[in-house]
C-alpha positions as CSV (number, residue, x, y, z in Angstrom):
1,M,-6.5,19.4,-26.4
2,R,-9.3,16.6,-26.1
3,L,-8.3,13.5,-25.9
4,F,-11.6,12.2,-25.9
5,H,-14.5,12.9,-28.4
6,R,-18.1,11.8,-27.0
7,G,-20.9,12.5,-29.0
8,P,-23.9,13.8,-28.6
9,R,-25.9,12.1,-25.3
10,V,-29.7,11.5,-25.8
11,P,-31.9,10.2,-22.8
12,V,-34.4,7.6,-23.8
13,L,-37.5,6.8,-21.4
14,R,-39.4,3.1,-22.2
15,F,-42.7,3.6,-22.2
16,S,-44.1,0.2,-22.4
17,G,-47.7,-1.3,-21.2
18,P,-51.0,-0.7,-20.5
19,I,-51.8,2.9,-18.9
20,G,-53.0,3.0,-15.2
21,M,-53.0,-0.7,-14.1
22,A,-49.9,-3.0,-13.0
23,T,-49.5,-6.0,-14.4
24,P,-47.3,-8.9,-11.9
25,L,-44.3,-8.2,-14.0
26,R,-44.1,-4.7,-15.0
27,P,-44.9,-1.4,-13.2
28,G,-47.8,0.1,-14.6
29,L,-47.8,3.3,-16.6
30,T,-49.1,6.3,-14.2
31,G,-48.2,9.9,-13.3
32,S,-46.4,9.5,-10.4
33,A,-44.7,6.2,-11.6
34,V,-42.8,8.1,-14.7
35,A,-42.6,11.8,-13.5
36,G,-39.1,10.8,-11.5
37,A,-37.7,9.3,-14.8
38,L,-38.9,12.2,-16.9
39,R,-37.6,14.9,-14.6
40,K,-34.4,13.4,-15.0
41,A,-34.2,12.6,-18.8
42,F,-35.2,16.3,-19.4
43,T,-32.4,17.4,-17.6
44,M,-29.3,15.2,-17.8
45,S,-28.1,15.9,-20.9
46,K,-27.3,19.0,-22.9
47,T,-28.5,17.3,-25.9
48,P,-31.5,19.6,-26.8
49,A,-33.8,16.2,-27.4
50,V,-35.3,13.0,-25.4
51,A,-36.3,9.9,-27.0
52,I,-39.7,7.6,-26.0
53,A,-39.9,4.3,-26.9
54,L,-43.2,3.5,-26.9
55,N,-45.1,0.3,-26.5
56,S,-48.8,0.2,-25.1
57,P,-52.1,-0.6,-26.0
58,G,-54.0,2.6,-23.9
59,G,-55.9,2.2,-20.5
60,S,-56.8,5.1,-18.2
61,P,-57.4,8.1,-20.0
62,V,-56.6,10.5,-17.0
63,Q,-53.6,8.7,-16.7
64,S,-52.7,9.3,-19.9
65,S,-53.6,12.9,-19.7
66,L,-51.0,13.0,-16.8
67,I,-48.6,11.4,-18.7
68,F,-49.0,13.8,-21.6
69,K,-48.9,17.2,-19.4
70,L,-46.1,15.8,-17.8
71,I,-44.3,15.5,-21.4
72,R,-45.2,18.3,-22.2
73,Q,-44.0,20.4,-19.4
74,H,-40.8,19.3,-19.0
75,A,-40.3,19.9,-23.2
76,G,-41.4,23.4,-22.7
77,E,-39.3,24.1,-19.3
78,Q,-36.2,22.5,-20.6
79,N,-36.4,23.5,-24.7
80,K,-36.3,20.5,-26.2
81,K,-37.5,18.3,-28.6
82,V,-39.3,14.9,-27.8
83,Y,-39.0,11.9,-30.5
84,V,-41.5,9.4,-30.0
85,F,-41.0,5.9,-31.6
86,C,-43.7,3.3,-31.6
87,E,-43.0,-0.3,-31.2
88,D,-45.6,-3.1,-31.4
89,V,-48.8,-1.2,-30.5
90,A,-49.6,2.5,-29.7
91,A,-53.2,2.9,-29.0
92,S,-55.6,4.3,-27.6
93,G,-54.3,6.1,-24.2
94,G,-51.3,4.5,-25.9
95,Y,-51.4,6.8,-28.9
96,Y,-52.4,10.3,-26.8
97,L,-49.3,9.6,-25.0
98,A,-47.3,9.3,-28.6
99,V,-48.8,12.8,-29.4
100,A,-46.8,13.9,-26.9
101,G,-43.7,13.7,-29.1
102,D,-42.7,16.4,-31.5
103,E,-42.1,13.5,-34.0
104,I,-43.6,10.2,-34.3
105,Y,-41.8,7.5,-35.8
106,A,-43.0,3.6,-36.1
107,D,-42.3,-0.1,-37.5
108,T,-43.7,-0.8,-40.4
109,S,-45.5,-3.3,-39.1
110,S,-46.8,-1.4,-35.8
111,I,-50.6,-0.9,-34.8
112,I,-51.3,3.5,-34.2
113,G,-54.7,4.5,-33.8
114,S,-57.8,3.6,-31.9
115,I,-58.9,7.5,-31.3
116,G,-61.7,6.1,-29.3
117,V,-63.1,5.3,-25.7
118,I,-64.4,2.5,-24.4
119,S,-66.3,0.6,-22.0
120,A,-67.0,-3.1,-21.4
121,S,-68.8,-5.4,-18.5
122,F,-71.0,-8.2,-18.3
123,G,-74.7,-8.6,-17.4
124,F,-75.3,-11.2,-15.4
125,D,-79.0,-10.3,-14.0
126,K,-80.6,-13.5,-16.2
127,A,-77.7,-16.2,-14.4
128,I,-78.5,-15.0,-11.0
129,A,-82.1,-15.3,-11.5
130,R,-81.8,-19.0,-13.1
131,L,-80.1,-19.8,-9.9
132,G,-82.9,-18.0,-7.7
133,I,-80.6,-15.4,-6.6
134,D,-81.8,-11.9,-5.3
135,R,-80.0,-9.3,-5.8
136,R,-80.8,-6.6,-3.3
137,V,-79.2,-2.7,-3.3
138,Y,-80.0,0.0,-1.2
139,T,-78.9,3.2,-2.2
140,A,-78.9,7.0,-1.5
141,G,-79.0,8.4,-4.5
142,A,-81.0,7.2,-7.7
143,N,-78.0,6.8,-10.1
144,K,-75.7,5.3,-7.4
145,G,-76.1,1.9,-8.5
146,A,-76.0,2.5,-12.4
147,L,-74.5,-0.1,-14.4
148,D,-74.9,-2.9,-11.4
149,M,-73.7,-5.7,-14.0
150,F,-76.2,-7.7,-11.7
151,Q,-79.5,-5.7,-12.5
152,P,-81.0,-5.1,-15.6
153,E,-79.5,-2.7,-17.9
154,R,-81.2,0.2,-17.8
155,A,-81.0,2.7,-21.0
156,D,-81.2,6.1,-18.7
157,D,-77.9,4.5,-17.4
158,V,-76.1,3.7,-20.9
159,E,-77.1,6.9,-22.0
160,R,-75.6,8.6,-19.7
161,L,-72.1,6.5,-20.0
162,K,-72.1,7.2,-24.0
163,A,-72.6,11.3,-22.7
164,L,-69.5,10.9,-20.5
165,Q,-67.3,8.6,-23.3
166,R,-68.2,11.4,-25.9
167,D,-66.7,13.7,-23.7
168,V,-63.5,12.0,-23.3
169,H,-63.3,11.7,-27.0
170,D,-63.7,14.9,-27.5
171,V,-60.8,15.6,-25.3
172,F,-58.8,13.2,-27.0
173,I,-59.9,14.2,-30.6
174,G,-58.9,17.6,-29.9
175,I,-55.4,16.7,-28.4
176,V,-54.5,15.1,-31.4
177,K,-55.6,17.5,-33.8
178,D,-53.8,20.1,-32.4
179,R,-50.4,18.3,-31.8
180,R,-51.1,17.1,-35.5
181,A,-52.4,20.2,-36.9
182,G,-51.0,20.9,-40.5
183,K,-50.3,17.1,-40.5
184,L,-53.6,15.4,-40.0
185,S,-55.1,13.8,-43.5
186,G,-57.4,11.6,-43.1
187,P,-61.5,12.1,-42.8
188,D,-62.6,13.2,-39.2
189,T,-65.1,10.2,-39.3
190,E,-62.3,7.6,-40.2
191,L,-59.8,9.5,-37.8
192,F,-61.4,9.4,-35.2
193,S,-63.8,6.2,-35.3
194,G,-61.4,3.8,-33.1
195,G,-60.3,2.4,-35.7
196,F,-56.4,1.4,-35.9
197,W,-54.0,1.0,-39.0
198,S,-50.3,-0.4,-39.8
199,A,-48.0,2.3,-39.9
200,P,-48.1,2.9,-43.7
201,K,-51.7,3.5,-43.4
202,A,-51.3,6.1,-40.4
203,L,-48.2,7.8,-42.3
204,E,-50.5,8.0,-45.1
205,Y,-53.4,9.8,-42.3
206,G,-50.7,12.0,-41.0
207,L,-50.9,10.2,-37.8
208,I,-47.1,9.6,-37.4
209,D,-44.2,11.5,-39.1
210,G,-42.6,8.7,-40.5
211,I,-40.9,5.1,-40.7
212,S,-38.1,4.1,-38.5
213,D,-36.6,3.0,-35.1
214,L,-35.1,5.1,-32.4
215,R,-31.3,3.7,-33.2
216,S,-31.3,4.6,-36.9
217,K,-33.4,8.0,-36.5
218,M,-31.1,9.2,-33.6
219,R,-27.8,8.3,-35.7
220,E,-29.5,10.0,-38.4
221,I,-30.1,13.3,-36.6
222,Y,-27.1,13.3,-34.5
223,G,-24.4,11.4,-35.9
224,E,-22.8,8.3,-35.6
225,K,-21.1,8.8,-32.4
226,V,-24.4,9.3,-30.4
227,Q,-24.7,7.9,-27.1
228,L,-28.4,6.5,-25.8
229,L,-28.8,6.5,-22.5
230,N,-31.8,4.9,-20.8
231,V,-33.9,6.3,-17.8
232,P,-35.4,3.5,-16.1
233,L,-39.0,4.0,-14.2
234,A,-40.0,3.7,-11.0
235,R,-40.6,-0.2,-10.1
236,S,-43.9,-1.1,-8.8
237,G,-46.3,-4.2,-9.3
238,L,-45.9,-7.9,-7.9
239,L,-42.0,-8.3,-7.9
240,G,-42.0,-4.5,-6.1
241,R,-43.7,-6.0,-3.2
242,L,-42.1,-9.1,-3.3
243,R,-38.7,-7.3,-2.6
244,R,-40.8,-6.0,0.6
245,L,-42.2,-8.6,1.5
246,P,-38.9,-9.4,4.1
247,S,-39.4,-6.1,5.9
248,M,-43.1,-6.8,6.1
249,A,-43.0,-9.5,8.0
250,H,-41.2,-8.5,11.1
251,V,-44.2,-5.6,11.6
252,A,-46.4,-6.4,14.3
253,P,-50.1,-5.8,13.4
254,P,-51.3,-2.6,15.4
255,D,-54.3,-4.1,18.5
256,G,-57.5,-4.7,16.7
257,L,-56.7,-5.4,13.3
258,G,-55.7,-9.4,13.4
259,G,-54.0,-10.7,10.8
260,D,-55.3,-8.1,8.1
261,I,-52.2,-6.9,7.7
262,A,-50.0,-10.4,7.2
263,A,-53.0,-10.5,4.7
264,A,-52.4,-7.8,2.9
265,P,-49.4,-9.3,0.6
266,G,-51.6,-11.9,-0.7
267,L,-54.2,-9.6,-1.5
268,A,-51.7,-7.3,-3.6
269,I,-50.8,-10.2,-5.3
270,A,-54.5,-11.1,-5.9
271,E,-55.0,-7.6,-7.2
272,D,-52.0,-7.7,-9.8
273,L,-53.2,-10.8,-11.4
274,V,-56.7,-9.4,-11.8
275,S,-54.9,-6.6,-13.7
276,A,-52.8,-8.9,-15.9
277,I,-55.9,-10.3,-16.8
278,E,-57.2,-6.8,-17.8
279,A,-53.9,-6.0,-19.5
280,R,-54.2,-9.2,-21.1
281,A,-57.4,-8.1,-23.0
282,L,-56.4,-4.8,-23.6
283,W,-53.4,-6.4,-25.8
284,S,-55.7,-9.1,-27.4
285,R,-57.4,-6.2,-28.9
286,Y,-54.4,-5.6,-31.4
287,G,-53.9,-9.2,-32.3
288,L,-50.5,-9.3,-29.5
């Protein structure tokens, strides 16, 4: 006789933030950062499902691909269905992660899409010329200094970059077409233009499977007694570094390195702040 009846247990992963970069208060989404949590999520319950709550404006195409592959590998090995729930935004690399799901859901106001590739920089060659500054670059290899922001832009460099972007874009398009086969209904010129849409339009285009939230959909599928089990990701970023500072303070630098090691935490914090600015720029593209 069973004294207690526990409902189905569905592991929930939360992927939040830019992909491939760490911000001061949030870990970056990378293959190595999510690997342990993914392994745990796919093996901790007998329920044939894993849910992913996703909120990302994109980032590194390589890390997007690595995480995508990890999700699909675990899903295949454990024979489990993956449900993805998009929150504020699942765009660019964020949508790349979304299509790792067998079913994709979003809130009515979620932003979905941006299936494209972007590179952005600045040109300072005219500014330094006005200041009387010479840019001196010495390379072995004609293209080693390509796209240097302190030198005039060269047409060959731009075409080389665009060719690389086309290659990455083609891979992205192929993944979306494969994972959403038979569901896509919008024209390719629109779907893969880099545009993004609210969830109702994304549903019309076949980019998602419905308008819903994680708790409601899991209850609909597995009943009112379903248990949603949060699986935390590995911590990194500024907070993780600050936790390690006391132990670092007792480590003497090797001979010849002087204060380099002592300065490392400060440098790491500076890198975090730069990443935070880059992350803020990614979010702002979608009005967030």
